[in-house]
C-alpha positions in Angstrom: 51.7 -75.0 101.6 48.8 -73.5 103.0 45.9 -75.4 103.3 43.7 -73.9 100.9 46.5 -74.1 98.6 46.7 -77.9 99.2 42.7 -78.0 98.2 43.2 -76.1 95.0 46.0 -77.9 94.0 43.6 -81.3 94.7 41.4 -80.1 92.1 42.8 -82.1 88.6 41.7 -79.7 85.5 38.8 -82.7 85.2 37.5 -82.4 88.8 36.9 -78.9 88.0 34.8 -78.9 85.2 33.0 -81.9 87.1 32.7 -79.4 90.0 31.0 -76.3 88.1 28.1 -78.4 88.2 27.6 -77.7 92.2 27.1 -74.4 93.3 28.8 -74.7 96.5 32.3 -76.3 95.2 32.0 -73.3 92.8 31.7 -70.9 95.9 34.9 -72.9 97.6 36.6 -72.5 94.0 35.9 -68.5 94.3 36.9 -68.5 97.8 40.0 -70.0 97.6 41.0 -68.5 94.6 40.7 -64.9 97.4 42.5 -66.5 99.7 45.2 -66.8 97.2 46.0 -63.4 96.5 48.7 -61.8 97.5 49.3 -61.0 101.1 51.2 -57.9 102.1 53.1 -57.3 105.4 50.4 -54.5 105.9 48.0 -57.0 105.7 49.5 -59.1 107.8 50.3 -57.1 110.5 47.0 -55.5 110.8 45.3 -59.2 110.8 47.3 -60.6 113.7 46.5 -57.3 115.6 43.2 -57.6 115.9 40.9 -59.7 116.5 38.9 -62.2 114.6 38.2 -64.5 117.0 36.7 -65.4 120.1 38.2 -68.3 122.8 36.0 -69.4 125.3 38.2 -69.5 128.2 38.9 -69.5 132.1 42.1 -68.6 133.4 42.1 -71.1 136.0 42.2 -74.0 133.1 45.6 -76.0 132.5 44.5 -76.2 128.8 43.0 -72.7 128.2 46.5 -72.0 129.5 48.7 -73.8 127.1 46.3 -71.8 123.9 47.4 -68.9 125.7 50.6 -69.5 126.4 51.4 -70.5 122.4 49.4 -67.5 121.1 51.8 -65.5 123.2 54.8 -67.6 121.8 53.4 -66.9 118.3 52.7 -62.9 118.6 48.8 -64.0 117.9 47.5 -62.9 121.9 45.5 -60.0 119.9 44.0 -61.5 117.3 41.7 -63.3 119.7 39.2 -61.7 121.8 38.0 -64.0 125.6 35.4 -64.7 126.7 34.8 -66.0 130.0 33.3 -69.6 130.9 32.5 -70.9 134.0 31.3 -73.8 134.0 31.5 -78.0 135.9 30.8 -81.6 134.8 27.4 -81.0 136.2 27.0 -77.1 135.5 27.5 -76.7 131.1 28.1 -73.7 129.9 25.1 -73.0 127.9 26.6 -70.9 125.4 28.7 -73.8 123.8 26.3 -76.4 123.9 25.1 -75.7 120.1 28.5 -76.1 118.7 30.1 -77.6 120.8 27.7 -81.0 123.5 30.3 -81.5 125.4 30.6 -78.1 126.7 34.3 -78.0 127.4 36.7 -75.5 127.3 38.8 -74.4 125.7 36.8 -73.6 122.4 37.6 -71.0 119.7 35.5 -69.8 117.6 36.8 -69.2 114.0 36.0 -65.9 111.9 34.0 -67.9 109.7 31.4 -68.6 112.7 32.5 -72.8 113.3 34.3 -73.6 116.4 36.7 -75.7 117.3 37.5 -77.3 120.8 39.6 -79.7 122.7 43.2 -77.9 123.0 44.9 -80.1 121.4 42.9 -79.7 118.1 43.1 -75.1 118.9 46.7 -75.8 119.3 47.2 -77.3 116.3 45.0 -75.0 114.3 47.4 -71.6 115.2 50.4 -73.0 115.3 49.6 -73.0 111.2 48.5 -69.4 111.1 51.4 -68.1 111.9 54.9 -66.9 110.3 57.2 -68.1 112.5 58.8 -71.4 112.8 56.2 -73.9 114.7 55.1 -75.0 117.8 54.4 -78.6 116.6 56.7 -79.8 114.1 54.9 -81.0 110.5 56.2 -84.3 109.8 58.7 -86.8 111.2 59.7 -88.5 114.3 60.1 -85.2 116.0 56.5 -84.5 115.7 55.6 -87.4 117.4 57.7 -87.5 119.7 56.9 -83.6 120.8 52.8 -84.8 120.7 53.9 -87.6 122.5 55.7 -85.5 125.1 52.2 -83.2 125.4 50.2 -86.1 125.7 51.6 -87.1 128.3 51.5 -83.4 130.0 47.5 -83.5 129.1 47.0 -86.7 131.1 48.7 -85.1 134.3 46.4 -81.9 133.4 43.7 -84.6 133.2 44.2 -86.4 136.1 44.9 -83.3 138.5 41.6 -82.1 137.0 39.7 -84.7 138.0 41.4 -84.4 141.7 39.8 -81.2 142.2 36.8 -81.7 141.1 36.3 -84.7 143.6 37.6 -82.9 146.3 35.8 -79.6 145.7 32.9 -80.4 144.5 32.0 -83.4 146.7 31.1 -83.8 149.9 33.9 -85.2 152.0 32.8 -88.3 153.3 31.6 -89.2 149.6 35.6 -89.1 148.4 36.6 -92.7 146.7 40.0 -92.6 148.6 41.3 -95.4 146.0 39.9 -93.3 143.0 42.1 -90.0 144.4 45.2 -92.8 144.4 44.8 -93.6 141.8 45.1 -90.2 139.9 47.7 -88.7 141.9 49.7 -91.6 140.9 48.7 -91.3 137.8 50.1 -87.9 137.5 53.6 -89.3 139.8 54.4 -92.4 137.1 54.3 -89.2 134.2 56.5 -86.7 135.9 59.0 -89.7 137.2 59.0 -90.7 133.7 59.5 -86.8 132.4 62.1 -87.0 134.9 64.4 -89.4 133.8 64.0 -89.6 130.8 62.0 -85.9 128.7 64.8 -83.4 130.5 66.8 -82.6 127.4 64.1 -82.6 125.0 62.5 -80.1 127.4 65.0 -77.6 127.0 66.0 -77.7 123.6 63.0 -76.0 122.2 60.0 -74.2 124.0 57.6 -75.4 122.1 53.6 -77.6 122.2 55.7 -80.8 124.3 57.0 -77.4 126.6 54.3 -75.3 127.2 52.3 -78.3 127.6 54.4 -80.0 130.4 55.1 -76.6 132.0 51.3 -75.7 132.3 50.5 -78.7 134.2 53.1 -78.1 136.6 52.1 -74.7 136.9 48.2 -76.1 137.5 50.0 -78.6 140.1 51.7 -75.1 142.1 48.0 -74.1 141.6 45.9 -76.8 142.8 48.0 -79.4 144.3 50.5 -78.0 146.4 50.6 -81.1 148.7 51.9 -83.7 145.9 55.2 -81.5 146.7 56.1 -82.7 142.8 59.6 -81.1 143.0 60.9 -83.4 145.5 60.9 -86.1 143.9 62.3 -84.5 140.6 64.4 -82.2 141.2 65.5 -81.5 137.5 62.0 -80.6 136.6 61.2 -78.5 139.0 65.1 -76.1 137.8 63.8 -76.7 134.2 60.1 -75.1 135.2 61.8 -72.9 137.0 63.4 -71.2 133.9 60.6 -71.6 131.8 58.3 -70.1 134.0 60.3 -66.9 133.7 59.8 -66.8 130.3 56.7 -63.4 129.3 54.0 -66.1 127.8 54.0 -67.9 131.3 54.4 -65.1 133.5 51.6 -63.1 131.3 49.4 -66.3 131.7 50.1 -67.6 135.4 46.9 -67.8 136.6 45.5 -66.3 139.9 42.7 -67.5 142.4 
């Protein structure tokens, strides 16, 4: 059941009568009724092959890469036009600020003009837009476990990006070494947990958890080869070697 059907079902007969006194809700019902017209295979194929959304992105961002990998895995890559966004914490993207005051990527402009942002929100949205098996479990303990693993991977990315900012944007004499060590230790602890507890889970499905971990490891290779993460995590390294051969990972490999 899609979001439009759920919303319409929640409007009881009494609620509909009350809603007719409000012009905006009347418009909502008309939109929902239109959205529930039968969709043919031709309609679906056309919708999946024509760009109807815009992704503000930078191909070097691991958070953007998560979105791009999911688009490829679900066959939606042609639905999204790409708009490169170059920004830093002190140089925001002015085209994003009005709709996303944080000026962070990825951000996705939908076909109705609205913008959603944060890679986790975008992944959840896009996972509801395709017709295959979901890459984010819809309910139960599996949902929370996979999202927790994805969150752990996001934490690796967060720490790695912060180290990158500190070392690339600040003069060496201004580096805060204790803070850098703290971020690197977060990465090491998270990798150790994945090595110890999550290899079997990552291997069974290439879903939101596996995508997130793979993109985090790819970013470590890109920006922090000095961490040498493979030596301490051989099972994780073997898993990453396999998944990095997937077409979605090859197509989204960042190029410096």
